[in-house]
N, C-alpha and C positions, 0 to 999 in steps of 0.2 A: 523475408519481405521487410524492408525498411520503410516506415510510413512517415512522410514529411508533409507538413502543412505550413503555409505562410498566412499570417493574419495581420491586421492593421497593427503597426508599431505602437506599443504602449510603454509607459514608464513603470519600472518596477515599484517606484514610490507610490503609484496609484493603489497598490495592494498592501500597503503598510497600515498597521493599527497598533495601538498600545495594548499590551496584554501583560498584566502583573503576573509574576511567577506563581502566586498563590492559586491561580486558576488551573495550573497544570496537574492533572491527576497522577498520583504515584502508584495507586493500586486500582483495580477495576471494582465496579459495584458488585455486591454479593447479595442475592444471586445475580448473575450476569444480566438477565433480562429485566432487572429493576433499575438499570441505568436510565437516566432521564432522556426524554425525546421531545425536541422542539419541532413542531410541525410548521414548516415554512408558510403555508397558506394560513394566514390569520394569527401566526405566532402562538399557537395553542401549546400549552404545557401538557405532557403526557409521560408515559414510561414505555420502554421497549416492549414489555409484555402486552401492551395494548396496540402494537403495530397492526395486527389484523383488522382493527376497526377502521383503519385508514386505507386499506386495500380493498379491491373489488374482485368478485368472482371473475375468473378469466385472466387476471393478471398473472405474470410469470416473474418470479424472483430469480436473479442470477447471482450465484455465490462463487467465490474464488476458492478452489480446493487445494491451493498450494499449502505445503507444510514447512514451517520454519525449522531450519537446521541450527544446531548450536554453533554459530558461525564466528563467535568471538573467542580468540585465543590469546593467552599470555605466554610469552616466551623470552628467550635471551639471545642476544647477539654478542658473543664473548661475555664481557662483564655487564653489558648494558641490557636493561629490560626493554622489551618491545611488546606492544599490544596490537593485534591485527583484527580486522573485521572483513571476512570474505564478502564480496558483493557481486561478482559475476564469474560464472564458470566458463572457462575456455575449452577444457577437455577433461578427461578423467582425473588427472592429477595436477592441473594448472588452473589457478584462479587469479583474477584481479582482486586485490584487497586494498583497504585503507589501513595504513600503518601509523602508529604513534609511538615515539617521534619518528618522522620519516626523513628528515633532512640528512642525518648521519648514516642512514641505511643506503648501502651502495650495491650495485649489481655485482654479484659474486658472493655477497655475504650469505651466511647460513644462519637461520633462526631455528633454535631448538626449543621444542615444546614439551617433550617428555622423552623417556628412553626410546630410542629407535623411532622417533616421530619428529621430523624436521622438514624444513623447506629451504630451497635456494631462491634468492632474489635474482630474477633473470631480466627484469626490465623495470625502469622507473618512469612514472608519468607525472602529471601535475596534481597539486592539491592533496599530496600525501598518498597518491595511488601507486601501488607497486604490483608487479606480476610475480607470483610465487609458484614454483614447481615443487610439489610435495613429494616425499619419498613413498607415499602411498596414493593409490588412486581408486576411483569407483567406490564400491561397498566398503573396502578397507579404510578409505579416507573418511567416509561417513561414520564408520564405527569409531575411529580415532577421535572425531569431533564429539561424538556422544560421550566418550570417556573423559575428554580433556577440555572441551569447549563449554561456553556458556551461551545462553540465549542472547541474541544481539539486540538488546533493548535500545531504543533511541536515546540520544545523549541527554534529553531533558527528563528522563526517568532516572533518578539518582539511586545508585546502589554502592555499597562498599565492595570493591572487587567486581567479580562477574555477577551476573544475575543469580538470584537465589532459587531455592527449590520450588517455591510457589510460582515463580515466573515460568517454570517449565510447562505448567499446565495453563496458567493464566494467559500466556502469550501464544496459544494455539487456538484456532477456531474449532467449532464443532465439526467442520467439514474438512479439516486438515488431513490430507491424504498423500499427495505427491510431493516428495521431498525436493527442496531446491530454493526456497525463499530465505532471504536473510533479513526480512522485515515482515511483520504480520499484516494481512489485509484486515485492518482493525475494526471496520464496521461489522465484520462477521463475528467478532468477539462477543457481541451482545446476545447471540442466539443460543438457546437451550433446547433440549428435547421437548419440554413443555410448550415453548413458544412455537416450535415446528408443528406440534400436534394441533395447536390452535389455528395455524396457517392452513394446514391440510384440511381441517374441518370446514373451512370456508371455500373449498375447491379452488384454492390458489396454488398453482403448480410452482415447481422450482427445478432448476438445473444447476450444474456446476461447470465452470470453465477453469483453466489454469493459467495464472500469470505469476511467475516466480519473481516476487518483489525484491528489488535490489536496495542496497544501503544508500544508493544515490538519491532515493526518495527523501532522505533527511538533509541533503546538502542544501545550504542556503544559496539563493540566487544572488550572485555577486556582481552582475552586470547592471548597467543603468536602464537598458532597453530590453524588453522581452525578446526581441528579434535576435539578440546576441547570445541568449542562453542556449547551451548545448545539453540536451537530455541524455541520461544514461539509458542504453538499450536494455530491455528485459525480454526474456523468452516467454512466449505464451502459446496456448493451444486451445482450440475449439473443435470438437469432433463434428463430423458431418451430421450425426444424429442430433446433437445438441443444437446446431445451427437450424436444422429443420424444425425442431420442437419450438424454438423461439420464433421462427418465421411463421409457423402455423398459429401460435398464440396471438401474435401481432395481427395477422390477417383476419383473425376472428374478433378483433376489437379489444384484445387485452393489452394492458400496458406492460412495457418492458421495464422492470424495476431492478436496477443494479444495486447490490449490496456492496457499497464501497467504490472508491474511485478506480481501484485496480481492475475490477470487472468492467467498469464503464470504458476505461481506456482500451481494453482488449476488444470489446464489442465494436467500439467506434473504429478501431483499426481494421476490423474484418468486414465491416458493412460497406456496401457500395452506395453510390449516390442516390439510388432509388430506395434505400432503406432495407435492402435484402442482405441478410447476414450469410456469410460464407464460412466454410471450414477454414481453419488457420493453424499453422504450426511453424512458427518462426519468431524472429525478434521484432519488437516494435519500440520506437522511441517517440511516439506521438506526443506532442506538446500542445495542450489545448488552452487557449486564451480567448478572451472576449473577441467576438467576430467569427468564431467557429460555428458552423451550422451542424447541429447534431443529427445524425443519420438514423439512429434506431432507438436510443435510450430515451424514455419518457419521464422516469422518476428515479431519484437517487437517494439512498439512505447512506449517510456518511457521518463521520465524526467531525469535530471542529479542528481546523488546521492552523498551522503557524502563519503569522504575518509574513508577507513577501515570499511565500512559498509557491511552487508550481501547483500544489493542490488547492490552495486558496484561489489561484488564478483559474483553475479548472471549474470550481464551483461557481465562481463569478461569471464565467462564460455560460454555465448551465442555467443559472437563475437570474443573473444580472448583477453587476458590481454594486450598484446602490442598494439593491435589495439584500445582498449578502452582508453588506456592512450594517444594515439595519438588523438583520438576524443575529449577527455576532454581538452587536451592542445590546440587544435584548437578552442574549444568552449570558453576557457578563452581568447585566443588571439583575438577573435572576439566579446568579451563582451556579451556572452550569460548569461542568468540569471539562477541560479541554485535552485534546491530543489522544494518543493511542489508547490509554486506559480510561478515557473520559466518556462523556455523554455524546449523544448524536442528534442529528436533525434530518428531517424528511423534506426533500426538495422536489419541486416540479419544474420541468423544463419551461423556460420562458417562451413566449410567442416568437417564432422565427419568421413570421411573414413580413 
């Protein structure tokens, strides 16, 4: 299922703001649930450990249980060095990747990563995208990635070489289970067993869905108008049992609280116009900008996103562009940390009447 929506045309410049590099977190808070939390209603300062105080009995939290694979590889093409990041699986041994440098990489070239671990370039796309066919597939390819790959940290987290040993645990959520993501669902990084115990103690339920986040989530929006931007598709799954659990909680008056934009995008892809969630197992390229009417999600816990990004457009659609700019301005005034390893905010859906 490919999910398309058309919304009022907006300029990408509307979603721009100045963010000094000093605000970009290079490591997560320790412990994770001591990251700061800015509560959108009233701009109250808190920490993630206190999240349950802002939730209600009967609410249901929705987490993304995708697991990040070591999707970044360094190899050689003849005498030239090449770095690739897997971003979309086509079949057992074929992936779309982003390659650096990509201009000199040609169809038919072979990239060697280790002894008896290589890939053929079989197709070239735009923006550094290349289709690679590996000499291993399925579980064997995943094992080779574990041996030779690094965690695919976003480009604004700076490391010498590939991600380090600490990132192997830091860049996975407590719920990471189903392998396939090449970027973490970062709002989930804040959760610890202690925080989940506090949530359970308030009779707040939780479920998991799966959206294998692609590296396309980090791509800048290069067009002038939102209508011209093409989203990368990502594969997601919601089981019939999970859909029923969410529908039941909502029918009883509970709020659907998405932990991260990835779970929100998946739920909105699978909900019908009456706000009923259906099971789902397919790709979605839903692109949410102001003007979108949310079907099922009431509350969103999310990190702070890049200017001019599709994710900042999404949260602006959810809470309102002017309000989000106020929230981000307050976050910078109070020295909140931004992006994947940064702090978060709790947002309520704006009135859609």
